[in-house]
KEKE-3310 file (N, C-alpha, C; in steps of 0.2 Angstrom, whole numbers, plus 5000, padded with zeros to 4 digits):
npx = (5045:5043:5055:5057:5061:5069:5065:5071:5067:5055:5043:5044:5035:5029:5016:5015:5010:5009:5023:5023:5030:5033:5035:5046:5056:5063:5055:5055:5064:5077:5078:5081:5072:5057:5058:5062:5050:5041:5044:5043:5028:5026:5030:5022:5009:5012:5012:4999:4993:4996:4997:5000:5014:5026:5038:5051:5054:5066:5078:5095:5101:5112:5123:5124:5131:5127:5119:5121:5125:5114:5102:5092:5076:5064:5047:5033:5017:5002:4990:4979:4981:4988:5003:5021:5037:5054:5071:5082:5094:5093:5082:5088:5098:5090:5084:5093:5101:5113:5126:5130:5118:5110:5112:5107:5093:5091:5096:5083:5075:5080:5080:5066:5064:5060:5063:5072:5073:5083:5085:5097:5110:5123:5140:5144:5133:5127:5136:5135:5122:5122:5131:5123:5114:5104:5089:5087:5093:5088:5087:5083:5071:5077:5090:5091:5098:5111:5124:5136:5133:5122:5129:5138:5130:5125:5134:5135:5127:5115:5097:5089:5080:5073:5068:5058:5052:5051:5058:5063:5059:5070:5080:5078:5080:5094:5098:5094:5101:5114:5114:5112:5123:5132:5131:5118:5106:5092:5080:5067:5057:5051:5036:5034:5022:5019:5021:5018:5008:5001:4989:4975:4974:4987:4993:4995:4994:4995:5008:5016:5013:5020:5033:5035:5033:5043:5055:5055:5054:5049:5037:5033:5024:5027:5018:5011:4999:4986:4977:4973:4968:4975:4984:4977:4971:4985:4988:4977:4984:4994:5006:5020:5027:5022:5024:5022:5020:5021:5015:5014:5005:4997:4993:5000:5011:5023:5038:5034:5025:5012:5007:5008:5000:4990:4998:4990:4981:4986:4985:4972:4973:4982:4976:4966:4974:4979:4967:4963:4974:4971:4959:4962:4965:4964:4966:4957:4940:4936:4922:4918:4924:4931:4919:4924:4917:4902:4889:4876:4860:4863:4856:4851:4838:4824:4814:4796:4780:4766:4753:4743:4748:4744:4748:4757:4757:4765:4782:4783:4784:4772:4767:4775:4785:4798:4808:4816:4822:4834:4826:4821:4823:4836:4836:4845:4844:4835:4834:4837:4826:4814:4799:4798:4788:4777:4778:4772:4759:4760:4757:4752:4763:4773:4790:4796:4803:4817:4813:4800:4798:4798:4810:4805:4797:4785)
npy = (5071:5055:5044:5026:5010:4993:4982:4968:4962:4966:4980:4997:5010:5022:5019:5005:4989:4990:4986:4973:4972:4960:4959:4953:4957:4956:4948:4935:4933:4930:4916:4906:4895:4899:4910:4904:4896:4907:4913:4903:4902:4914:4914:4904:4910:4921:4914:4911:4922:4926:4938:4949:4957:4952:4954:4948:4955:4959:4961:4963:4959:4957:4960:4964:4974:4984:4992:5003:4998:5001:5012:5014:5013:5004:5005:4997:4991:4981:4975:4976:4986:4984:4988:4988:4990:4988:4985:4993:4988:4975:4970:4971:4962:4951:4949:4949:4939:4926:4929:4920:4913:4920:4918:4906:4910:4918:4910:4901:4910:4913:4900:4898:4909:4922:4938:4948:4960:4970:4978:4986:4990:4993:4994:4981:4973:4978:4975:4960:4958:4962:4952:4942:4943:4952:4962:4975:4987:4992:5008:5011:5021:5027:5028:5037:5050:5045:5047:5041:5027:5027:5030:5021:5010:5014:5013:5000:5000:4995:4995:5007:5008:5022:5026:5037:5040:5051:5062:5078:5088:5092:5084:5072:5076:5076:5064:5057:5064:5060:5046:5046:5052:5044:5034:5027:5030:5023:5024:5022:5032:5030:5032:5032:5032:5041:5033:5016:5005:5016:5028:5031:5046:5050:5047:5054:5052:5059:5065:5057:5060:5073:5069:5063:5072:5081:5074:5067:5054:5036:5032:5025:5015:5012:5002:5006:5004:4996:4989:4984:4993:5005:5001:5000:5014:5020:5014:5018:5031:5030:5024:5015:5005:4995:4991:4980:4971:4954:4940:4926:4926:4940:4946:4946:4951:4961:4969:4978:4970:4974:4980:4972:4959:4944:4929:4921:4929:4935:4931:4936:4949:4953:4951:4961:4971:4971:4972:4985:4993:4989:4994:5009:5011:5020:5036:5042:5038:5026:5026:5016:5006:4988:4978:4968:4961:4955:4967:4978:4982:4996:5005:5020:5032:5035:5044:5042:5041:5050:5050:5045:5049:5060:5063:5078:5082:5090:5088:5089:5093:5089:5080:5071:5057:5050:5034:5019:5005:5012:5013:5022:5039:5045:5051:5061:5070:5078:5092:5096:5089:5095:5102:5098:5090:5076:5064:5052:5042:5039:5027:5028:5026:5020:5020:5034:5036:5041:5041:5044:5056:5074:5088:5105:5119:5124)
npz = (4942:4950:4955:4949:4952:4953:4966:4973:4961:4959:4954:4959:4963:4951:4950:4951:4960:4977:4986:4998:5014:5024:5041:5052:5060:5076:5082:5086:5096:5097:5094:5082:5077:5078:5070:5058:5056:5054:5043:5033:5034:5028:5016:5012:5012:5002:4991:4990:4986:4972:4965:4972:4977:4988:5001:5012:5027:5040:5053:5058:5072:5082:5091:5107:5112:5105:5111:5127:5142:5158:5166:5157:5151:5141:5135:5131:5124:5125:5111:5118:5128:5140:5147:5149:5156:5153:5156:5145:5140:5144:5137:5124:5124:5126:5114:5104:5092:5088:5077:5068:5065:5056:5043:5040:5040:5029:5019:5018:5013:5000:4994:4993:4984:4989:4991:5002:5015:5025:5041:5047:5060:5061:5055:5052:5051:5040:5030:5031:5027:5015:5009:5010:5000:5001:4995:4998:5009:5025:5035:5051:5059:5070:5067:5058:5058:5059:5050:5047:5045:5036:5025:5024:5022:5009:5000:4997:4985:4984:4983:4996:5010:5019:5034:5043:5055:5069:5063:5056:5042:5037:5042:5036:5023:5024:5027:5014:5005:5009:5006:4993:4988:4992:4984:4983:4973:4973:4982:4995:5004:5019:5030:5048:5059:5075:5089:5098:5100:5087:5087:5077:5074:5075:5063:5051:5037:5025:5024:5017:5004:5004:5006:4993:4984:4988:4986:4975:4976:4979:4991:5006:5019:5037:5046:5062:5067:5078:5070:5053:5045:5040:5032:5020:5018:5016:5004:4995:4994:4988:4991:4990:4996:5009:5025:5037:5053:5056:5066:5076:5088:5089:5100:5110:5124:5121:5115:5101:5096:5097:5086:5076:5065:5065:5059:5052:5047:5035:5021:5018:5020:5011:4999:5001:4999:4988:4980:4984:4977:4965:4962:4961:4948:4932:4928:4921:4914:4902:4894:4884:4887:4890:4901:4915:4924:4931:4927:4930:4921:4917:4909:4900:4897:4886:4873:4876:4870:4879:4877:4865:4850:4836:4818:4816:4829:4843:4851:4868:4885:4889:4880:4880:4889:4899:4898:4904:4895:4883:4869:4859:4854:4861:4878:4879:4870:4870:4871:4857:4850:4855:4853:4840:4825:4826:4813:4811:4816:4834:4846:4863:4876:4869:4862:4856:4840:4829:4816:4818:4819:4813:4810:4815:4823:4833)
capx = (5043:5045:5060:5056:5066:5067:5068:5070:5063:5048:5044:5044:5034:5027:5009:5015:5007:5014:5027:5021:5035:5031:5041:5047:5059:5067:5049:5057:5067:5085:5078:5080:5067:5051:5060:5062:5043:5037:5047:5040:5023:5025:5032:5016:5004:5014:5011:4992:4990:5002:4997:5002:5021:5029:5045:5052:5058:5069:5083:5100:5102:5117:5127:5121:5135:5124:5116:5124:5120:5112:5095:5088:5071:5060:5041:5028:5011:4999:4985:4973:4983:4992:5009:5026:5043:5059:5077:5083:5099:5092:5078:5093:5101:5084:5081:5099:5102:5120:5127:5130:5111:5106:5113:5101:5087:5092:5096:5077:5072:5083:5078:5059:5064:5057:5067:5072:5075:5086:5086:5103:5112:5130:5142:5144:5126:5126:5140:5133:5114:5123:5134:5118:5109:5097:5087:5088:5096:5084:5089:5077:5070:5082:5096:5090:5104:5118:5127:5142:5130:5119:5135:5142:5126:5123:5141:5134:5125:5108:5091:5088:5073:5075:5062:5058:5051:5048:5062:5061:5060:5078:5084:5075:5084:5101:5098:5092:5106:5120:5114:5112:5130:5137:5130:5111:5100:5086:5078:5061:5056:5046:5034:5032:5018:5021:5018:5020:5004:5000:4981:4973:4976:4995:4996:4996:4997:4997:5015:5018:5013:5024:5039:5036:5034:5049:5062:5055:5055:5044:5036:5030:5022:5029:5012:5012:4991:4984:4973:4976:4965:4980:4988:4971:4972:4991:4987:4974:4986:5000:5011:5024:5029:5018:5028:5017:5023:5017:5018:5010:5000:4998:4989:5006:5014:5032:5042:5033:5020:5006:5005:5008:4994:4991:5000:4985:4977:4990:4982:4967:4975:4986:4970:4962:4978:4979:4961:4963:4977:4967:4954:4964:4964:4967:4965:4951:4936:4934:4915:4917:4929:4927:4918:4927:4914:4895:4886:4869:4859:4866:4853:4848:4830:4822:4806:4790:4773:4762:4747:4742:4751:4744:4754:4758:4758:4772:4784:4784:4783:4765:4765:4782:4788:4804:4809:4821:4827:4834:4823:4821:4826:4839:4835:4851:4844:4828:4835:4836:4820:4808:4795:4798:4782:4776:4777:4768:4756:4764:4754:4754:4768:4778:4797:4796:4811:4819:4809:4793:4797:4802:4812:4799:4795:4779)
capy = (5063:5050:5038:5021:5005:4986:4980:4961:4958:4970:4987:5001:5015:5022:5015:4997:4987:4991:4979:4971:4971:4956:4961:4948:4960:4952:4946:4928:4933:4926:4909:4904:4890:4901:4914:4900:4895:4913:4914:4898:4904:4920:4911:4901:4915:4924:4909:4910:4927:4926:4944:4954:4955:4951:4954:4948:4961:4958:4964:4959:4962:4951:4961:4968:4980:4991:4997:5003:4995:5006:5012:5016:5008:5003:5004:4993:4989:4976:4978:4977:4993:4982:4992:4985:4993:4984:4987:4992:4984:4969:4969:4969:4956:4945:4950:4948:4932:4925:4931:4914:4909:4924:4916:4900:4913:4921:4903:4900:4915:4912:4894:4900:4915:4927:4944:4950:4967:4969:4984:4987:4995:4993:4992:4974:4970:4980:4970:4953:4958:4963:4947:4936:4944:4957:4966:4982:4988:4999:5013:5011:5029:5029:5029:5043:5055:5041:5048:5036:5021:5028:5032:5014:5005:5016:5010:4993:5000:4992:5000:5009:5010:5026:5026:5044:5042:5058:5067:5084:5087:5094:5077:5067:5078:5075:5057:5055:5067:5056:5041:5048:5055:5038:5030:5024:5033:5019:5026:5023:5036:5026:5035:5028:5036:5042:5028:5009:5006:5022:5028:5034:5054:5050:5044:5060:5049:5064:5067:5053:5064:5078:5066:5061:5079:5086:5071:5063:5045:5032:5032:5018:5016:5008:5002:5004:5003:4989:4985:4984:4997:5011:4998:5001:5020:5021:5011:5023:5037:5028:5021:5010:5000:4994:4987:4977:4966:4947:4936:4920:4929:4947:4949:4945:4958:4961:4975:4980:4966:4977:4984:4966:4955:4936:4927:4918:4934:4938:4931:4940:4957:4953:4950:4966:4977:4971:4975:4993:4995:4988:5000:5015:5011:5024:5044:5044:5032:5025:5023:5011:5000:4982:4976:4961:4957:4956:4974:4979:4985:5004:5009:5027:5033:5037:5048:5039:5045:5050:5048:5043:5055:5060:5067:5085:5084:5093:5086:5093:5089:5088:5074:5065:5056:5046:5028:5015:5005:5018:5010:5026:5044:5045:5058:5067:5073:5081:5099:5096:5087:5098:5106:5094:5087:5070:5063:5046:5042:5034:5025:5029:5020:5017:5023:5038:5034:5047:5041:5046:5065:5079:5095:5110:5121:5128)
capz = (4941:4955:4952:4949:4951:4954:4972:4972:4955:4958:4952:4965:4961:4944:4950:4953:4965:4983:4989:5005:5017:5029:5045:5057:5066:5081:5086:5088:5103:5096:5093:5075:5075:5077:5065:5052:5055:5052:5035:5029:5033:5025:5009:5009:5012:4997:4985:4990:4983:4968:4961:4977:4978:4994:5002:5019:5031:5045:5055:5061:5079:5085:5095:5112:5113:5101:5118:5133:5150:5162:5169:5153:5151:5136:5137:5125:5126:5120:5109:5124:5132:5145:5147:5153:5156:5152:5155:5137:5138:5145:5130:5117:5125:5124:5106:5100:5090:5086:5070:5063:5063:5051:5036:5039:5039:5023:5015:5018:5008:4994:4992:4991:4980:4992:4992:5009:5015:5032:5044:5049:5064:5062:5048:5050:5050:5033:5026:5031:5024:5007:5006:5009:4995:5002:4990:4999:5016:5028:5040:5055:5061:5076:5063:5051:5058:5058:5044:5045:5044:5030:5020:5024:5018:5003:4996:4994:4980:4985:4986:5003:5014:5025:5039:5044:5061:5071:5060:5053:5034:5035:5043:5031:5017:5025:5025:5007:5001:5011:5003:4985:4987:4993:4978:4982:4970:4973:4989:4997:5011:5023:5035:5052:5064:5081:5095:5096:5094:5086:5086:5070:5074:5075:5057:5047:5031:5020:5024:5011:4997:5005:5004:4987:4980:4990:4985:4970:4977:4980:4998:5010:5026:5042:5049:5069:5069:5079:5064:5047:5040:5039:5026:5014:5017:5012:4997:4991:4995:4983:4995:4985:5001:5015:5030:5043:5056:5057:5071:5078:5093:5089:5106:5115:5127:5120:5111:5094:5094:5097:5080:5072:5063:5066:5053:5048:5043:5030:5015:5017:5020:5005:4994:5001:4999:4980:4978:4984:4973:4958:4962:4959:4941:4929:4930:4917:4912:4894:4894:4879:4889:4892:4908:4916:4929:4930:4928:4929:4914:4917:4903:4899:4895:4879:4874:4875:4870:4885:4874:4857:4846:4829:4814:4819:4836:4844:4856:4873:4892:4889:4876:4881:4895:4898:4902:4901:4892:4877:4863:4855:4854:4868:4882:4879:4863:4871:4869:4849:4847:4860:4848:4833:4824:4825:4807:4809:4823:4839:4852:4871:4880:4863:4861:4849:4836:4825:4810:4819:4820:4809:4812:4814:4829:4832)
cpx = (5047:5049:5056:5061:5064:5070:5066:5066:5056:5049:5041:5042:5032:5019:5009:5012:5011:5017:5025:5027:5032:5036:5041:5051:5064:5062:5051:5062:5075:5085:5076:5074:5059:5053:5058:5055:5039:5039:5044:5033:5022:5026:5025:5010:5006:5011:5003:4989:4996:5002:5000:5010:5022:5035:5046:5056:5059:5074:5089:5103:5106:5121:5124:5124:5132:5121:5120:5121:5120:5105:5090:5081:5067:5053:5037:5022:5008:4994:4979:4975:4986:5000:5015:5032:5049:5066:5079:5089:5097:5087:5084:5095:5096:5083:5087:5100:5110:5121:5127:5123:5108:5107:5108:5094:5086:5092:5088:5074:5074:5081:5070:5059:5061:5062:5067:5075:5077:5087:5093:5106:5119:5133:5143:5139:5125:5130:5137:5126:5116:5126:5129:5113:5103:5096:5087:5091:5091:5088:5083:5077:5075:5088:5096:5096:5110:5121:5132:5137:5126:5123:5137:5137:5125:5130:5140:5131:5117:5102:5091:5082:5075:5069:5063:5057:5049:5054:5059:5063:5068:5083:5084:5080:5091:5102:5099:5098:5113:5119:5114:5120:5135:5135:5123:5106:5093:5084:5070:5061:5050:5044:5032:5028:5021:5017:5018:5015:5003:4992:4980:4975:4982:4997:4999:4999:4999:5004:5018:5018:5018:5032:5040:5036:5040:5055:5061:5056:5049:5044:5033:5027:5024:5023:5013:5003:4990:4980:4976:4973:4970:4983:4983:4972:4978:4990:4984:4979:4993:5005:5014:5027:5024:5021:5023:5020:5018:5019:5012:5004:5000:4994:4994:5009:5021:5032:5038:5027:5013:5003:5007:5002:4995:4994:4996:4980:4981:4988:4977:4968:4979:4981:4967:4967:4979:4973:4960:4968:4974:4962:4956:4965:4967:4963:4959:4948:4935:4926:4914:4921:4926:4925:4920:4923:4906:4893:4878:4867:4862:4863:4851:4841:4830:4815:4802:4783:4769:4755:4746:4742:4749:4749:4751:4757:4765:4775:4785:4783:4776:4763:4770:4784:4795:4805:4813:4818:4829:4833:4821:4825:4829:4837:4838:4850:4837:4829:4834:4830:4813:4806:4795:4791:4782:4774:4773:4766:4760:4759:4756:4758:4772:4783:4795:4804:4811:4814:4801:4792:4800:4804:4806:4797:4789:4780)
cpy = (5059:5045:5032:5016:4999:4986:4972:4958:4963:4976:4991:5007:5015:5019:5008:4995:4987:4984:4979:4968:4967:4955:4955:4951:4955:4949:4940:4927:4929:4919:4909:4899:4894:4908:4910:4899:4902:4914:4909:4900:4909:4918:4908:4905:4919:4921:4909:4915:4929:4934:4950:4952:4956:4951:4953:4954:4958:4962:4960:4963:4957:4954:4966:4975:4986:4996:4997:5001:5001:5006:5014:5011:5009:5002:5002:4992:4983:4980:4979:4983:4990:4985:4988:4988:4988:4987:4987:4989:4976:4966:4968:4963:4949:4945:4948:4940:4931:4926:4926:4910:4913:4920:4910:4903:4915:4915:4902:4904:4914:4906:4895:4907:4920:4932:4946:4956:4967:4976:4982:4992:4996:4992:4985:4971:4972:4976:4963:4953:4957:4957:4942:4938:4948:4961:4972:4982:4995:5002:5014:5019:5032:5031:5034:5048:5051:5041:5043:5029:5022:5028:5024:5009:5007:5013:5004:4993:4997:4997:5001:5010:5016:5027:5033:5045:5048:5064:5072:5083:5088:5087:5072:5069:5075:5068:5055:5058:5063:5050:5041:5049:5049:5033:5025:5029:5030:5020:5025:5026:5032:5032:5032:5032:5036:5036:5020:5005:5014:5023:5031:5042:5055:5049:5049:5056:5053:5065:5062:5056:5070:5075:5065:5067:5081:5082:5067:5055:5042:5033:5026:5020:5011:5008:5001:5005:4996:4985:4985:4989:5003:5007:5000:5010:5023:5018:5016:5030:5036:5027:5014:5003:5000:4988:4986:4971:4959:4943:4930:4922:4935:4950:4949:4952:4957:4967:4974:4975:4968:4980:4978:4964:4948:4933:4924:4923:4937:4937:4935:4948:4958:4954:4958:4972:4977:4974:4982:4995:4995:4994:5007:5016:5016:5031:5046:5038:5032:5022:5018:5005:4994:4981:4969:4958:4958:4964:4974:4981:4992:5007:5016:5027:5035:5040:5042:5042:5044:5048:5047:5050:5055:5064:5075:5086:5086:5089:5091:5090:5087:5081:5069:5063:5052:5040:5025:5008:5010:5014:5015:5032:5044:5052:5063:5072:5078:5088:5100:5096:5091:5103:5103:5091:5080:5068:5057:5045:5037:5033:5026:5024:5017:5022:5028:5038:5040:5046:5043:5053:5069:5085:5100:5112:5125:5136)
cpz = (4947:4952:4953:4948:4952:4961:4973:4967:4954:4958:4958:4962:4954:4944:4950:4959:4971:4985:4997:5009:5024:5035:5051:5062:5070:5085:5090:5094:5103:5095:5085:5073:5074:5071:5057:5051:5052:5044:5032:5028:5029:5017:5006:5008:5005:4991:4985:4987:4978:4965:4966:4978:4985:4996:5009:5022:5037:5048:5058:5068:5082:5090:5101:5114:5109:5106:5124:5139:5153:5164:5163:5151:5143:5138:5131:5129:5123:5116:5113:5128:5138:5143:5152:5151:5157:5153:5148:5135:5138:5139:5124:5119:5124:5118:5103:5098:5087:5078:5065:5060:5058:5045:5035:5037:5031:5018:5013:5012:5000:4991:4990:4986:4983:4994:5000:5010:5023:5034:5047:5053:5065:5056:5047:5048:5041:5028:5026:5026:5015:5004:5005:5004:4997:4997:4992:5007:5020:5034:5044:5057:5066:5073:5058:5052:5058:5051:5042:5042:5038:5025:5019:5019:5012:4998:4993:4987:4979:4985:4993:5004:5020:5028:5043:5052:5064:5068:5057:5046:5032:5037:5038:5024:5018:5024:5018:5003:5003:5007:4995:4984:4988:4989:4978:4980:4971:4979:4990:5004:5014:5030:5041:5057:5071:5086:5092:5102:5093:5083:5079:5069:5074:5068:5053:5040:5025:5019:5018:5005:4998:5002:4997:4982:4981:4987:4978:4970:4979:4989:5001:5017:5032:5046:5057:5072:5072:5075:5058:5042:5037:5032:5019:5013:5014:5006:4992:4991:4990:4985:4990:4988:5006:5020:5035:5046:5056:5062:5073:5082:5092:5095:5112:5118:5125:5115:5103:5092:5094:5091:5075:5069:5064:5058:5048:5045:5036:5023:5013:5016:5013:4999:4995:4999:4991:4977:4978:4980:4965:4957:4961:4952:4937:4931:4927:4915:4904:4895:4888:4881:4891:4899:4909:4921:4928:4932:4926:4922:4912:4910:4904:4897:4889:4879:4872:4875:4876:4883:4867:4853:4838:4824:4816:4824:4838:4851:4861:4879:4893:4885:4877:4888:4893:4902:4899:4899:4886:4870:4857:4855:4861:4872:4881:4873:4863:4869:4862:4847:4849:4853:4841:4833:4824:4816:4805:4816:4827:4845:4859:4873:4875:4863:4855:4846:4831:4818:4811:4819:4814:4812:4811:4821:4828:4833)
residu = (UNK:UNK:UNK:UNK:UNK:UNK:UNK:UNK:UNK:UNK:UNK:UNK:UNK:UNK:UNK:UNK:UNK:UNK:UNK:UNK:UNK:UNK:UNK:UNK:UNK:UNK:UNK:UNK:UNK:UNK:UNK:UNK:UNK:UNK:UNK:UNK:UNK:UNK:UNK:UNK:UNK:UNK:UNK:UNK:UNK:UNK:UNK:UNK:UNK:UNK:UNK:UNK:UNK:UNK:UNK:UNK:UNK:UNK:UNK:UNK:UNK:UNK:UNK:UNK:UNK:UNK:UNK:UNK:UNK:UNK:UNK:UNK:UNK:UNK:UNK:UNK:UNK:UNK:UNK:UNK:UNK:UNK:UNK:UNK:UNK:UNK:UNK:UNK:UNK:UNK:UNK:UNK:UNK:UNK:UNK:UNK:UNK:UNK:UNK:UNK:UNK:UNK:UNK:UNK:UNK:UNK:UNK:UNK:UNK:UNK:UNK:UNK:UNK:UNK:UNK:UNK:UNK:UNK:UNK:UNK:UNK:UNK:UNK:UNK:UNK:UNK:UNK:UNK:UNK:UNK:UNK:UNK:UNK:UNK:UNK:UNK:UNK:UNK:UNK:UNK:UNK:UNK:UNK:UNK:UNK:UNK:UNK:UNK:UNK:UNK:UNK:UNK:UNK:UNK:UNK:UNK:UNK:UNK:UNK:UNK:UNK:UNK:UNK:UNK:UNK:UNK:UNK:UNK:UNK:UNK:UNK:UNK:UNK:UNK:UNK:UNK:UNK:UNK:UNK:UNK:UNK:UNK:UNK:UNK:UNK:UNK:UNK:UNK:UNK:UNK:UNK:UNK:UNK:UNK:UNK:UNK:UNK:UNK:UNK:UNK:UNK:UNK:UNK:UNK:UNK:UNK:UNK:UNK:UNK:UNK:UNK:UNK:UNK:UNK:UNK:UNK:UNK:UNK:UNK:UNK:UNK:UNK:UNK:UNK:UNK:UNK:UNK:UNK:UNK:UNK:UNK:UNK:UNK:UNK:UNK:UNK:UNK:UNK:UNK:UNK:UNK:UNK:UNK:UNK:UNK:UNK:UNK:UNK:UNK:UNK:UNK:UNK:UNK:UNK:UNK:UNK:UNK:UNK:UNK:UNK:UNK:UNK:UNK:UNK:UNK:UNK:UNK:UNK:UNK:UNK:UNK:UNK:UNK:UNK:UNK:UNK:UNK:UNK:UNK:UNK:UNK:UNK:UNK:UNK:UNK:UNK:UNK:UNK:UNK:UNK:UNK:UNK:UNK:UNK:UNK:UNK:UNK:UNK:UNK:UNK:UNK:UNK:UNK:UNK:UNK:UNK:UNK:UNK:UNK:UNK:UNK:UNK:UNK:UNK:UNK:UNK:UNK:UNK:UNK:UNK:UNK:UNK:UNK:UNK:UNK:UNK:UNK:UNK:UNK:UNK:UNK:UNK:UNK:UNK:UNK:UNK:UNK:UNK:UNK:UNK:UNK:UNK:UNK:UNK:UNK:UNK:UNK:UNK:UNK:UNK:UNK:UNK:UNK:UNK:UNK:UNK:UNK:UNK:UNK:UNK:UNK:UNK)
# end
């Protein structure tokens, strides 16, 4: 059995609608103003699609010392394929925002009753996110081997999201076991494909089922595709969480922007995700169930006289044809009535009713 639990008041797993993590990361480059505007826009989009649960996803990146100075370079691309390289430490300095500004953003979420999930990279960030009321803490894929951080975050007792990235199954097992032993039984295992952005062939979405079966935990997708199609495929595979970056200009050349979508597209995507989830339905169909929408006649056929049939005529493929709608003997009963005799005359083109025939084969 896959574990189910609550995250931000929403059900996770157990066939519930997938939680949509609207990711703003550090796209706002240390400036709280665009970050706040993204949050307001996400809140408005969530209200426009009330049936689809939405959670804000961000990160606390406030201390450039998380990255050592040096010659290490980061490479990223735009959706159009333009590539840029940037000194890694300089990138972190550009993305970092003062610690004191994060509570302002979290306050916006609380005021809007929007649950938020925070990626944390050090102990202080985990403590701050927990104090501010985060619905869950996320361990980024680069930190899946960071046992001390996983252990510290788990001790807060919040649900955790563990991003697997390019890890081995053994590394995933160690991270999950560490979190569980430290007090976090409620865990989402998140699959993130190779590449920023990731081509379709790099997605390996079936691995989500492997994780669910191996660990008995809900699984999710951190979407690294330039489009939104992988969200729908992951929904069909039973993803409990869908994480997707949202930004003002998804065509911009900056770190991780290539696999975001435009904020204006979010309502339509939320509706489509919810429709995909609703389409999963049940594992069996009740043919007598209520139809909630317009449906065609969906009629079945019945037996019809090919020619005028006098009493005593036999029912055979020479004397009977089949037609919609079912106003006489249903066609499904053909093997029963083939060879029966006509009891009363039936005109050509007329449905043959039960009262028109009697048992008896030639």
